[in-house]
N, C-alpha and C positions, 0 to 999 in steps of 0.2 A: 485664479491661485487656488483655490483647493483643489478643484476639478483638475489642474495643469500638475501638481502634484501628483495627485493618484494614477494621471495617463501617461505622469515620468514612470510608475513604478510597471505599468506596463511594458516599455519598451524593452527591459530584459529579461519577458517573463516567458520559458516554454515550457512545452506543454509535455509532460513524457508522462510514465508508468504513476498511477496511484499507490498509497500508502498501501504498505502488505494489508496494515490492520483493517483496512477496508475494504479489499476485498480476498482474501485468504479462502476464506469457504469458495467462492468461483472459481478456483484455480486447479486444473488439472494436469497434472504429472503421469508419461507414462515411463516405467524402470523398464529395460530390458535385461531378461538374466537376472528376475528378483527371486526366484526358488531360495539360496540359500547366499550366501558371508555378506559382501557388502550391499548386493543387492537386495538381500530380505530386509538388512536392518536398516537401510535407507527408506524400504517401501513402510516400513512400520517409522519410524521416526518423522516422516511424510502426513502419513495421516494421522499419527497422533500429533500433528499441526495443526491441520484444519486440509490440509490438500487432498482432493480426490485424486486417488491414485490408480493406476493402469498397472497391474503389474503383470511382466511378462512372465513367460512358462512353458514349457515345453510338454512337464509328465503327468499327467491327471492328477495322482494325490499330493505334488503340489500344488496345482490348481484348485483344488478341494481346501490346503491350508491356507496358502491366501486369502481364498472368499470369506475365511471364517470370521477375519479380523474386518473390524469396523473401517472406514473410508477407504475399502480396498477393493477392487474388483477385476479376478485374474485374466487376463487376457491370452489363452495357447499365442506363442508368436515362436516360433525357431528364427532366429536374424539370416537363414541361409536358404530362407525358401519366402520366392516372393508372392505364393499364394498366402502363404500365413499373413506377411506382411501390408496385403492388402485386406484380407479377412478383418485385421484389423484396424484397418483406416475404418472397414465400412462399422464397424462395430461401434468406434468412438464417439464418429459421426454421427452414428445414430442415435446416441447416448442424449447430445445436446447440449455438452457441458465444457463443448470447444479444448486446447489441450493450449494449453498454458507451457509445461518444459516437457522436454525431453532426454529424460539420461542413458546414453548407449551403455550401458557396462557389460554385457555379454561378452563373457571374454574365455578364454583355454590358453594356456601353456602344454607345449614337449620343444624338451630339450634336447642335445645332441652336437656332435661335431659337423659343421658344417660343410665338410669333406664326403660326412656319412651319412648325415640324415637325408629318409628318402625324402626325394623332390613334394609327392603326394602328402607324407607328413606336414611341411611348410604350407602348401597349398591349401590344405583345414584349415591350418593356425590362423593363415591372410584371410582368408574365405569369413572365419568367424571375426573377428579381431581387427579387419580392415575393411572390406568388403557390407562384411551385413551392418558395420557404423555408414556405412556409405547407402546400404539400401534403405536400414532405416530415415536414417533423415532426411533424406529425396522423399519417401513415401511421405511423413509428415511435416516438411516445411511450411505446404500454404497453410498449412492448423496455428501450427507457430509463429508466424507472418500475422498470421488473422490477428494474435493475441499479442503481438509484441511481444514475446515470452522470451525464451532459457532454452539455451540446446546445452547439458552438458555431457561434454567426452569423457569416459575414465579411462587415463592412460596408464600409469606408472611411472617409478623412478626409473625403470626397465627404457621409460620415453626419452629419458635425461641420458644417461651411460647404458654402456654394455659388458657383461661378462661373459666369461670362458663359456662353451654348455648352453648356452642361454642368444646368443648374438641375433635367433631365428624370430625368437621372443620380441626380444627390443629391435628388433627390424617391424615389426607391427608398431611395436605401441611411438617408436621415432613419424611413423607414419601417420598415425591419427595426430601426436601435434601439430605435424604438417598441416593436417590439412582442416583441424581445428582453426588455426591461424588464420588459412586463406579464406576459410569459411565463415569467421566473424568480419571480415572486411566487404564479404561479398554481402551479409542482411541487415548490415550495420543501419544500413540509408533505410532499411524497413523496422527499426526499432526493436530489433532483436539482438538479443546477448549472447556469446558464447564462451563456454569456462572449460578448462580443461582441470581434471584433476588428478593427481600426480599420487596415489596409494604405495607406499614401503610397506615391509612386511609386518601385518595384520592376520590375523585366524581368519582361515576362510577354508574352499574346499578344494583350491584347484591344483593342488599339488595331486590328489587323489588320482582325478584323470590321468596325469601328468604320467607318474608311476606305473600306473597298471598299462597304458601306451608304450615307455620305453623300458619296461625289465625283461623281454623279451627279443629285444632288435637285437642286430648283429654288434653292433658295435659297446654293446655295454655284456658278452659274454669276457668269459676271464681269456685272456692272451690277445684279445682285439687291442687294438693301435690305441685306443684310446681308454684301453678298460679302466685306469685309476681314475683317471680324472672325473667318467663318466660314473663309477660308481661311486665316487664324494658327493657328486650335484644328486644321486638320486638314494643316500643315503640322508641327504638334509631335506631331497624332497619329503622320503618315507616318515621322517619322524614328525610326531605328533603334532600340526599347526595349534593346536589348545598352549602350546608352551609362549605364545603371540598374545598380543593386546587381542579384542573384539575390535572390530572393524569402526565403533564408537562414532570414532572423530572423523573419517573420509564420510559419515554420515552428516554428520556436522555441518562440513563444509558444500556437499551438495546440498544442503537446507538452505546455506545461505548463497548459494548463487542461486537458487531456485524463490530467496526471499529480497535479497538487496536489489536495492535501486541501482545499485551498481555494483555489481558482482564485477571476482575480480578473473584478468584473464585465465590465471594461471594459479591451484591451491596443490602446495606441495605439505604431504601430509603422512608425517615419520612419525614411529611407534617413542622413538628417543633420537637426543644429541647425538651418539654416533651416526648411525644413520643421515642427519641434515648435512656433519661433515665432511661424509663419504660423500654425499654427492654434489654442498657446495665446492670439492676440493674439483672434483673431475669437472664441473661447468668452468671451473677457474682455470682449469687445466688446456681447455678447449679454448676457450677464450684467450690464452696467452699463444697456443696454438697456431689462428687466425692470423696472427701478428708476425708472424714465422713467414720466412724467401721471399714476400712480395716486396717488387719494391715502393710501397708506399705505407711503411711501416712508424707506427706511433709509438711515441715516447709515454715513460713509466705514466710523465704528469698528464699527457694529454688521454692515456686510456682512463688513469685514474677520475677525471673531469668528469669522461663518460660515463662510467659506473655512479658519480653522485648523479648526474643529468638524470640517468634512470632510475635512481632510488628516490629522486625527490619527483617522479612523475607514475611511478610505479610502487605506490604503499599503499600500506591498509588505511592509512590516514587519506586519502584521493577517494577512496570509495563512501568514506564516512564522509567525507565534503559532500559531494557528488549525490548522496544519501539525504544528507541537511537541506539542500538546496533544490531539492526535487522534493521533497516534504513542504517544504516552503511554499514553492510553486501548485501544490496540492490544493494547498490550503491557504492562499491568497487575500482570501474573503475575510480574513477572521485576525481581529486584532489582536489576540493574544499571541497568535501565529508569528507576526510582524513585531508585536514586543521584547518577544525572544528572537529571533536570527537576526537585527540587528544592535548594532555595538550602540551605547545613548550617545558613544563621539562619532557617529556615523560623519562620513562628509559622502552625500550624493550628488550628480554633476550630471544632470538627462542629457538629452541628444540637442534640446536648444538653448544649454548653455546654463539654464537655470540648475544653482547648487541652494542646495538646503542640507537638512540633517534628521533624527528618527524624532522628534519632536511634531514637527509640521509633517511627516508622511502620519504617526497614530492619529493628529487631527483631524488629517485630511478623511481619515478612515472615517473618521467619527461624526463627520457632520456629513461624509457624501459613500456612505457603504456599498456594497454593489456598482459600483460606477463604473468599471474597467467592464461590468459583462459585456458590453455592448461593441467592444473593440474584437479585435482579429483574431483567429487564431494564432498563436506562436510557437516556434520550432525551432531548434538548435543545431548548430551542421560545427562540427569539428572544435566541440568543446574539447578542452586540456582542463588538470589541474593540476598545477609543479608545489609544491608541499616545501617547505625550508622551516625544519624545526620546527617553530609554532606562529610563523608566519607563513598565508599562501593566498595563491591569486590562480581565479578561475577565470579564462577565457570564452568565450564561444563566438559563433556567428549565427545573429538572430534572422529566425525569415517569419514577417507577419503578412499573415496568408488573410486579406477582407474577406468578411461573407458572401456568397456565393453574389447576391444581388447587387452585392455593391459592385459602383464602376470606379475604385480606388485601385491601383496597381498595387502588389508584392511590393512590402518595405522588406529591407536590411539595414541590421543594425550590428556593431563591432560591440562587446560588452564587455567589460573588466571587470572585478569584484574583487576586491582583497580583505581575506579574513586575518584574524589574531585568534590565541586561544589561548584562554585566561581560566583558570582554574579548572582545565578542562575542558571545557567550555568553549568551541570555536562559534564567535560572531563575523558579522560583515562588519564592517569601519569605513571601507571605500567604496563606490559602487560609479561606474563610469556607463554610460553610452553615448553611440556614436552613429551618427545615422550616414550610410554608406550611398553614395552619389551615383544615381542610375547608369549605369553605362550606357 
């Protein structure tokens, strides 16, 4: 009976990433555009948190400054030059640390009327903001896949909304959003996660280059068709970015994406409630516009139900629960971990119909520690977390892969766990494993 209980526990185990505390010092991250602004602040934060940071920069002065920081190695990297990207890949491979994370941060801005901004200016911005992300991601993907790591693309709130005289920049960031969603689905089977960070207005150097490029363009000259509008945006750009907050909050979001067992797909990071309302209102307006004209319009109640369903599956609590489960599974041989994970009133139903509680689980591991070590490797497919207030349901398909020397077939199970949040702490109160019949 004791062995049966221990075996039953294994029937829902999934082998995913170990805890950050155990492997943080082994993780290396490449950040493009790390010489100033968001890239520089993020490089310093990740380095201080124990990551080894490869910091991409173009100028020798920036490379020297980055190399002076502990846990940082500067890498000469222009995202528009394939030879420098290839050289960076060779360097990082030769270093032997592998690569857990990639932060595609390098980006530029230039604004102007869509009918008058020169095509080569738009192409310059696309080459860095979009194709640069494409080049770098493709080059480092094998290393990220090997480490089951994370790719974080730096977008912008301009990837959600668009403003006059900044439509070209918004187009590049909308492209990053679309590429990131597709990439996430493509690399998920390999254990790789993809995140998008969408900063609002923070202190950076991006406006300096934009002003220099725009100030002598024909549409900025007095008397031009869009002169008044252009002067407005240029005055905004010209004003010191010191009036904005430092991008520490953006760096914290990137740290979470690189540290969490369950990184969020999107991190909208804005400096104040006004910007948050601006972005969310724009998203709400577009949501409503999608429901116009076509013959399959949804009622208000149906739209609200869609939002409620999305909120139940895409909250920060979902990430907390995924991390909780993954931390537990990384330490399933420890009694104290089980004691914290299972609620005292747990009801566990195994795949063979045996039902028991927390007391039997703990006594089983006390009497026969390590019995689960001889069993197959388990992985999860189609994992979903739905949060409904202080109750949450976790579902996934379990794949049990037997040892190579075994003649046993691969086994499949449906698993469902119910969690309650009591006193601010989530615990599993019910769990069920159901064997999927062979097809």
